[in-house]
N, C-alpha and C positions, 0 to 999 in steps of 0.2 A: 201584317196585312191579312185581311180576311180572304177566305177561299171564294172563288167565283161560283156563282150559281150555275146550274146547267144551262140556262138560257143565255147567261153572260158568256159562258165558254163557247156555246154554239155561235153566238154573234161574233166573238173574237176569231174563231176559226174561219168563218165565212169571210170576214173582213181581211184576214191574212191571205186567203186564197185569191180574193179580188185584187188585192195589191200586187201579189205575185204575178197574176195574169196580166194586169195592166202594165206592170214594169216590163214584162217580157214583150208585150205588144209594142210599147212605146219605144223601146230601145233595141228591138230586134234580137232579143235574147232567146236562146233555145232552152227549153226545159227537157230534162231527161225523162225517159219513161217512168223512172222511179219517182221523180218529182211530181209528175202528172198523176201517178197512182196515189201518192200521198195527198195531193190536193183533192182528188176525187173522194178519198176516204173522209177528209175533213168536211167536205160539202155534204156527203151522205150522212155523217153523224149530226151535223148541224141541222139539216132539213128534217131528219128523224126526230130530233129533240123538239123542234118547232111544231111538227105535226102532232106529236104526242101531247104537247102543251095545249094546242088548239082543240084537240079532241076531248081533253079533260075539262074544258071550260063550258059552262052553260051558254046556250045561244040566246 
């Protein structure tokens, strides 16, 4: 299996966080501070990669 590109990995991370938050909201699950911190880190990395990619493209 080929390695995911940076953009694919960013999209995967953001989707994982979205699913985790939706699952918690839908079923009344509580996320620990550590889980929330990990989710925030995934979002931060994903958004940084998207931003870098957009800045590198001609307008």
